[in-house]
LOLUMTOR-60070 format. One record per residue (C-alpha): residue in one letter; x, y, z. Coordinates in Angstrom, 2 decimals, decimal comma. Layout:
<pakols>
 rest    east   north      up
    a       X       Y       Z
...
</pakols>
This chain:
<pakols>
 rest    east   north      up
    q   69,61   27,40  -21,77
    v   68,95   29,90  -19,02
    q   71,64   32,13  -17,56
    l   71,14   33,44  -14,03
    a   72,90   36,34  -12,36
    e   72,40   37,24   -8,70
    s   72,92   40,65   -7,15
    g   72,20   42,44   -3,91
    g   74,35   40,59   -1,41
    g   76,48   42,37    1,14
    l   77,20   42,98    4,79
    v   74,39   43,90    7,16
    q   73,92   44,03   10,90
    a   71,62   41,60   12,66
    g   68,04   42,78   12,43
    g   68,65   44,47    9,11
    s   67,34   43,75    5,64
    l   68,68   42,89    2,21
    r   67,03   42,27   -1,11
    l   68,55   39,76   -3,50
    s   67,70   39,80   -7,18
    c   68,26   37,22   -9,88
    a   68,10   38,20  -13,52
    a   67,44   35,43  -16,03
    s   68,33   35,47  -19,69
    g   67,93   32,94  -22,43
    r   64,84   30,79  -22,75
    t   61,47   31,93  -21,45
    f   61,88   32,34  -17,73
    s   58,15   32,11  -17,08
    s   58,28   28,44  -18,10
    y   60,44   27,54  -15,13
    s   60,04   27,24  -11,42
    a   62,66   29,21   -9,47
    a   64,26   29,05   -6,09
    w   66,85   30,48   -3,73
    f   69,35   28,27   -1,99
    r   72,14   29,07    0,42
    q   75,32   27,46    1,60
    a   77,14   28,45    4,74
    p   80,80   27,56    5,34
    g   81,14   23,92    6,30
    k   77,47   23,19    5,72
    e   75,45   21,62    2,95
    r   73,50   23,73    0,54
    e   69,90   24,18    1,65
    a   66,75   25,41   -0,01
    v   65,51   28,74    1,30
    a   62,42   29,42   -0,81
    d   60,93   28,35   -4,11
    i   58,21   29,66   -6,38
    s   56,49   27,68   -9,09
    r   55,60   28,87  -12,57
    v   52,15   29,79  -11,31
    g   53,31   31,39   -8,08
    v   52,98   28,61   -5,51
    i   55,55   29,35   -2,80
    t   57,28   27,32   -0,12
    y   59,79   28,46    2,51
    a   62,25   26,75    4,75
    d   61,05   26,81    8,35
    s   64,11   28,82    9,34
    v   63,09   31,80    7,18
    k   59,29   31,73    7,38
    g   57,92   35,11    8,32
    r   61,22   36,85    7,56
    f   61,94   36,17    3,88
    t   59,70   36,74    0,87
    i   60,27   35,34   -2,61
    t   58,69   37,01   -5,61
    r   59,00   36,71   -9,35
    d   58,37   39,08  -12,23
    n   58,01   37,06  -15,41
    a   57,80   40,19  -17,56
    k   61,25   41,21  -16,35
    s   62,54   37,63  -16,01
    t   63,57   38,17  -12,42
    v   63,14   36,43   -9,10
    s   63,84   38,25   -5,86
    l   64,30   37,42   -2,22
    q   63,46   40,07    0,36
    m   65,21   39,22    3,60
    n   64,15   40,97    6,80
    s   65,11   40,53   10,44
    l   68,37   38,97    9,38
    k   70,30   36,84   11,82
    p   73,99   35,88   11,92
    e   72,97   32,33   11,03
    d   71,64   33,63    7,71
    t   75,24   34,27    6,65
    a   75,90   32,23    3,52
    v   76,39   32,34   -0,21
    y   72,96   32,62   -1,76
    y   72,24   31,01   -5,10
    c   69,42   31,49   -7,55
    a   68,17   28,39   -9,37
    a   65,62   27,69  -12,08
    g   64,04   24,69  -13,73
    r   63,06   22,22  -11,04
    q   63,55   18,60  -12,06
    l   61,31   15,66  -11,18
    g   63,85   14,49   -8,63
    g   63,85   17,87   -6,90
    g   67,10   19,23   -8,26
    y   67,41   22,32  -10,41
    t   68,84   22,57  -13,90
    y   70,15   26,14  -13,95
    w   72,21   27,92  -11,30
    g   73,67   31,34  -10,75
    q   77,17   32,01   -9,46
    g   76,01   33,06   -6,01
    t   76,14   36,21   -3,93
    q   77,58   36,53   -0,44
    v   75,36   37,62    2,43
    t   77,07   38,34    5,73
    v   75,11   39,24    8,86
    s   77,13   40,63   11,73
    s   76,04   40,30   15,35
</pakols>
């Protein structure tokens, strides 16, 4: 089992920055791929960025050039640096770990709210 806990959400003006962190506990975090997802009100959850066990990274087109995902296996953390935030980035952001063959993830955090005001 892996437990995930997000932090760092909040309210920011458009153009501002936030850094989300996800702390993992339990089994060896370095064995798992990790990702950030988000879900805005009335919309489906979408993948924002993911990072494999060996550091291969992919981003959603909507955040390329603005968001950066990193992981620190020694500290069992994965972070999401969000710059040039837009109102449409407003959502609950979730950390996930353990990508499955079908593309889903096994472990999920509780989520942290990010609100970007215009």
